[in-house]
C-alpha positions in Angstrom: 0.0 0.0 0.0 2.3 2.7 -1.2 -0.2 5.6 -0.9 -1.8 4.5 2.4 -0.2 7.4 4.4 -1.9 9.9 2.0 -5.3 8.6 3.0 -4.7 8.1 6.7 -2.8 11.2 7.8 -3.6 14.9 7.9 -1.4 15.6 4.9 -1.7 19.4 4.8 -0.9 19.6 8.6 1.9 17.1 8.3 3.6 18.4 5.2 6.4 20.9 5.6 7.2 23.1 2.6 10.9 23.4 1.7 12.7 26.6 2.6 12.9 28.8 -0.5 15.7 31.1 -1.3 16.1 33.6 -4.2 19.7 34.5 -3.4 21.1 32.9 -6.6 18.6 34.8 -8.7 19.2 38.1 -6.9 23.0 37.7 -7.4 22.5 36.9 -11.1 20.3 39.9 -11.5 22.7 42.2 -9.7 25.5 41.0 -12.0 23.3 41.5 -15.0 22.8 45.2 -14.1 26.2 46.0 -15.6 24.8 45.1 -19.0 21.1 46.1 -18.7 21.7 49.2 -16.5 18.7 48.1 -14.4 19.1 46.6 -11.0 16.1 44.2 -10.7 17.6 42.2 -7.8 15.1 43.6 -5.3 12.3 41.8 -7.1 8.8 43.0 -8.0 5.3 42.7 -6.7 1.8 43.2 -7.9 1.0 46.8 -6.9 -2.4 48.6 -6.9 -2.0 49.7 -10.5 -1.5 46.2 -11.8 -4.2 44.7 -9.6 -6.6 47.4 -10.9 -5.8 46.4 -14.5 -6.5 42.7 -13.7 -9.8 43.5 -12.0 -10.8 45.9 -14.8 -10.1 43.2 -17.4 -12.1 40.6 -15.5 -15.0 43.0 -15.2 -14.7 43.9 -18.9 -15.0 40.3 -20.1 -18.0 39.7 -17.7 -16.1 37.4 -15.3 -17.0 39.4 -12.3 -19.2 42.4 -11.4 -17.7 45.8 -11.0 -16.7 46.4 -7.4 -18.6 49.1 -5.5 -17.0 51.8 -3.5 -19.9 52.1 -1.0 -18.5 53.1 2.4 -14.9 52.7 1.4 -12.7 55.7 2.2 -10.0 56.3 -0.4 -11.6 54.0 -2.9 -10.1 54.3 -6.4 -11.8 53.9 -9.8 -10.8 51.0 -12.1 -8.7 51.9 -15.1 -10.5 52.1 -18.4 -9.7 48.9 -20.3 -10.7 48.7 -23.9 -11.8 45.3 -25.2 -12.6 45.5 -28.8 -15.5 43.5 -30.4 -12.9 41.4 -32.3 -11.2 40.5 -29.0 -14.5 39.5 -27.5 -15.3 37.3 -30.5 -11.9 35.7 -30.2 -12.5 35.1 -26.5 -15.6 33.1 -27.4 -13.5 30.6 -29.2 -11.1 30.1 -26.2 -11.9 27.3 -23.8 -11.1 27.1 -20.1 -10.2 30.1 -18.0 -9.6 32.4 -20.9 -13.1 32.2 -22.3 -15.5 35.2 -22.5 -18.2 34.8 -19.9 
């Protein structure tokens, strides 16, 4: 019974994720800055602007309703995302997660 322990233990609680390190990638990016003149070793993240674009796209294709700002202080408007009729027709032919809703 090679998979017996998967069925009889609390796998998510018993599983320990490996320690991750990006030190090699950071070192390589820092060295690459000599050639690209951009130091990207600090990494990047999804900021409010990018998240706004993602949400605006999902609203634009009908995947989710537009968020409301009722009662939210400092609420921001979503950026204006243009999805052409041709793009919407093309999305109808895509299966899975990319499909137009």
